[in-house]
N, C-alpha and C positions, 0 to 999 in steps of 0.2 A: 623325185617323184614325177616332175615334168618330163624328164628324159625317159623314165620308165613308161609313162603314159603314151609317149610318142613311139617308142621302140617296141614295147611288148605290152600293149594295153590289156590283152586277154589274160596275161599272167599275173596282173596286179591283185585281183581278188584272192586267188589261191595263195599268193605270197603273203598277203596281209593276214589271211586266216592262219597260216603256218607260223607267222611271227607273233601273233596276238597272245598266244599262251604264255610264253616266257615273260613278256612285258606285263601282262595282267598279274602274274605271280609276283614280279618285282614291285609293282604298284601296291599290292596287298602288304608286302613286307615293309615298305616305306611307311605306309599308313599305320601299321602296327607299331613300328619304331617311334613314330611321332606320338602315338598314344602313350607308349612307355615313357617317353621323355616328359610328357605333361604330368604323368603320375610321379615323376621324380626317380624312376627306377635306374635310368642311365646315370644320373648325377650320383646316386648312391653307389653304383658300381665304380664310378671314377674315384670317389672318396675311399672306397674299400681297397682299391688297387694302389693308389698313389698317396703315400704317407708324407705329411709335411716335414717330418724330421729325418726322412730317409736320405742317405748319401746320394750324390748326384748320379752316379752310375746306376744305382737301384731305382731312382726316380725315373731315369730315362728308360730303363728296361720295363718298368711298370707301365709307362705311357705306350710303349711299343707293344707290350703284351695286350693291353686294352685294344689297340688298333687291330692286332692280329685276331683276337677273340671275336671282335665285332665283325670283321671281314669274313672270318671263317664260319661263324655260327649264325650270323644275320645276313649281311650283304656288304659289298665293297663300298657302295655309295653312302649307305647309312654309317659305315665305319668312319669315313673321312669327315662327314658332317659332325659326328659326335666327338671323335678323337682329336681333331685339330684344335677346337677351342680348349679342350682339356690339356693338350700339349702346350699351348700358348700360356695357359695359366701355370702349368708346371715349370715352364721356362722362366716365368716371372718369380715364382717362389724359390726356385733352386738356382737362380742366376745362371741359366744355360742360354746359349745363343739360339734365339727363336727360329731363325732362318734354317740353321742346320737341323734343328729338331723337326721342322716342317718337312724337310727333305726326307728324314728318316721315317716319319709317319707315312708319307706318301708311298715310299718304296715298300715299307712293311705291309701296308694295307693291300696294295696290289698283289704282292707275292703270296699273301695268305688267303687270297680270295678264290680258293679252289677246293676247300674242304667238303662243301656240300654243293649239289647242283645249283642251288639258289644263291650261292655265295657271290656269283658274278653273272651278269646278264649274258656275257660271252659264252659261258658254259651252258646256259640254258639254250642259247641259239644253236650251239654245236650239238647238244644232246637231242634237239628237236629233229635233227637229220639222222642221228645214230643213237636211238634211245637205249638207256641203261637204267635199270631199276635203282631208286635211291639207296637201297640197302647194299646192292652190289657196288654202286659207286663209292659209298662210304667205306666198304671193306677194302677197296683199293687205295683210297686217298688218305686215310687217317695217318698212317705212318709217314708218308711223304710230306704231309702237311706239318706234322710235328718236327721233322728234320729241317724243313725249310724255315719254320718259325725259329727254331733253335739257332740255326746259322745266322739268320737275319738279325734277330734281337741281340745275339751275342756280339757280333761284329759291330753293329751300329751303336750299341750301348758303350763299347770301348771308344768308339770314334767320338761320341758325344761327351764322354767323361773327360777326354783329353782336350776338349775345346776351351776357348776362352769364355768370356761372359758376354751377356747381352740380354737385358730384361725386355719383356713384351707386355703390352697392355692386357688387362683382364678382358676375357670374352665369355659369353654365355655358353652353356653346354647342352642346350635343348634343341634337338633336331626339328625341322619344320616339315610338315606334310606337303608343303609346296614343291618339295623336291620331286614329287610324282609328276608335276607338270613338265619337268625336263624330259620325261620319257616320251612325250609326244613327238618332238622332232627326231629323237633317236629311233622311235618306232617307224616314222616315215622313211628315214634313211635306210634302215635295215630292210624294210619291205621293198623299197625301190631296188636295192642291190640284189636281193633275192629274185626279183622279177626279171631284172636284166641278165643276171648270171644264173639262169635256170638250172644248169647242170652243176654249178659251183666250181670251185677250184680245188683240185686234189693235190696234196703235197706228195712228192715222190722221194724215194731213197730210204735209208734207214732212219731209226728214231732220232739220232743226233741231227741228221740232215733236215728232217722234217721240222724239228724244233728250231733249228737255225733259220730256215726259210719262213716259218710261221712268225718267229720273233721279228725278223726283218720286215715282214708284211705288216704286223701290228704296229711297229714303230713308224713305218712309212705312211700309213693311211689311217692310223688309230685302230685300237683293238676291236671296237664295235663293228665297223665296216669289214674288218678282216674276218671276224667270226661269222658275219652274215654271208660272206662269200665262200668260206671254206666248206668243203665236203670231206670229212674224215674217211679214210680208207681203213677199216678194221679197228681193232682195239688199240694197237700201238699208235695209229694215226690219230685216233680220238684223243688219247692222252697227250700226244705231242701238240695237238692244236689247243687243248685246254691249258697246258702249261705255257705255251708260247703266248697266248692271249691274256694270261693272268700275270705271269712273271716277266715276260718280254717287255712290257711297257715301262719297266724300271730303267730302261736305257735312255728314253727321251721323255721330256715333260709333256709332249703332245701325244704320247702313246696311249693315254687313258684319260677319259673325261674326269675321273676321280682325282687325278693329279692336278688338273686345271682347277678343280674345286678347291683343293688344298692350297694352291697358290693364291686363289682369290681370298680365301679366309685369312691366310697369313698377311696378305697385303692390307686387308681391312683392319687388321690389328697392329699395323705398323711394322711388320716383319717382312723379310724378303726371301722368297724361295728362289734361289738362283738356278738357272737352267744348267750352267756349266757344272755346278756343284752336284746337281742331281745326276747328270750324266756320268761324272767322275765316280760317284759312289756306286751307281748302277753298274758301271763297267767292271767293277770289282765283285759286286754281289751277284749279279744275274748268272754268270757261269757257275758260281758256287751253289746258288739256289736251284738251278736246273739239275746240277749233278746230285744234290741232296734229294730232290724230288724223284729222279730216276731210280736212285738207290732204294728209296722207300717203296716205289711201285714194284720193283723187282722183288723186294723182301716180302711184300704182301701177295705176290703172285698175280698182280694186275696186268703185267706185261708178258705173261707166259702164253 
């Protein structure tokens, strides 16, 4: 913000106004999720999906399905705040390695955070520059989302089922509305980037090249600054940017704030989310996830 105030002071008000809408939407979603947590709705959902007597593979798939549903239908940040404590409790009950399960939850939540425009703050930032109606967006995203979730949950569940043991301490499952306070520095950063890069960064080349470049940018500088800087060119460019900033952070632990939150929750519960393990799993999954998403977008006609 200090750099933006020095370099482009007159652009700051317009950039702040353009950025405020997505962040206000996300703040409302977080507040609603906190209220649902206080009412016990999220705890009830966790009990419904994760059975105590289920085999390890089914328990792992249930935890990841919960993370995917919350990320897709609610929001990525809400998903990790709710799903991580549930995952750690499932690791304790089913004798699964908590660190590996934390890796799986982080990758799944990030990859599943593009079903709705509100699923990820990065999508809201990108759509603010290239608007699409929510219904048109969902018509294009639903099949791609289902395919990505199926690939992710299927592969990660097998990975978890073949792991050794490693109990974790019990943790609560109620999200806190204080997560909305984390939006303040994120809002300041996004506003400053938009003010400095007024024209934005447009990715060039075909769909694959744009997704590769967007993924590299999201991993290098974090997906939030990347989304604030990108200016999609046309419908293919918009989807390339959305997928790159949602799925791409699965390659590096620093690619998404949500992954850092997962690591913090795991560490507080005595588990370890290892960076190398996250990158190794992401290196296998991210190409498969992007391919599944592109196939789904083609089948729904979103890329025509």
